[in-house]
C-alpha positions in Angstrom: 90.4 225.8 -56.2 90.5 227.2 -59.8 91.2 225.3 -62.9 94.4 225.9 -64.9 92.4 227.5 -67.7 91.2 230.2 -65.3 94.7 231.5 -64.9 95.6 231.7 -68.6 94.9 234.1 -71.4 95.8 231.4 -74.0 96.1 227.7 -73.5 96.8 225.6 -76.6 98.3 222.4 -77.8 100.1 221.5 -80.9 102.6 219.0 -82.4 106.2 219.4 -81.6 107.1 217.1 -84.5 105.4 213.8 -85.1 106.5 212.3 -81.8 105.9 215.0 -79.2 103.0 217.2 -78.1 103.5 220.7 -76.7 101.3 223.0 -74.7 101.6 226.8 -74.6 100.2 228.5 -71.5 100.2 232.2 -71.9 99.3 234.4 -68.9 97.9 237.9 -68.5 100.7 238.8 -66.0 103.8 237.5 -64.2 101.9 236.8 -61.0 99.6 234.3 -62.6 102.5 232.7 -64.4 104.7 232.4 -61.3 101.8 230.9 -59.3 101.0 228.2 -61.9 104.7 227.4 -62.5 105.2 226.8 -58.7 102.0 224.9 -58.2 101.5 222.8 -61.4 102.8 219.3 -60.6 104.3 217.1 -63.3 102.7 214.1 -61.5 99.3 215.5 -62.2 100.1 216.1 -65.8 101.5 212.6 -66.1 98.3 211.2 -64.5 96.0 213.1 -66.8 97.8 212.2 -70.0 99.1 208.7 -69.1 102.8 209.5 -69.6 105.8 209.1 -67.4 106.6 212.1 -65.1 110.2 212.0 -66.1 109.3 212.5 -69.8 107.6 215.8 -69.1 109.4 219.1 -69.7 108.1 222.3 -68.1 109.8 225.5 -69.1 109.0 229.0 -67.9 109.5 232.0 -70.2 109.4 234.9 -67.8 109.9 237.6 -70.5 106.6 236.7 -72.2 104.7 235.4 -69.2 104.4 231.9 -70.6 105.0 228.2 -69.8 105.7 225.4 -72.3 105.0 221.8 -71.4 106.2 219.1 -73.8 106.1 215.3 -73.6 106.1 212.3 -76.0 102.8 211.6 -77.8 101.2 208.2 -77.1 100.6 207.8 -80.8 102.7 209.0 -83.6 101.1 211.9 -85.4 99.2 210.6 -88.5 99.3 207.0 -87.4 96.1 204.9 -87.6 95.7 205.1 -83.8 96.1 208.9 -83.7 93.0 210.8 -83.0 94.4 214.3 -83.4 97.0 214.6 -86.3 97.9 218.2 -85.5 97.7 217.9 -81.7 95.5 221.0 -81.5 92.7 219.4 -79.5 94.7 217.8 -76.7 94.7 220.8 -74.3 91.4 220.3 -72.6 92.5 217.7 -70.0 95.3 220.1 -69.1 92.9 223.0 -68.9 90.8 221.2 -66.4 93.6 220.5 -63.9 92.9 222.2 -60.5 95.7 224.4 -59.3 
């Protein structure tokens, strides 16, 4: 099995406002994108990030061979308990998921 990062050209995370985190998965082609979209399970993402499965949105953008994943942050961006104000370092657990 390969890791998610092995299928992507770009995998990044960022804030989607102070309350949400979003991940951009950009693929080299439509085949890789379709495979990941069909095989990436919300349950695995929920487990890795400690969020509820029903709070996770996964949206495919076929035209640009990309997938966006968004869910609520555990800590509000900029709060004392927040370890990544911009959300730009939160993608590594996702990158390591086996597909």
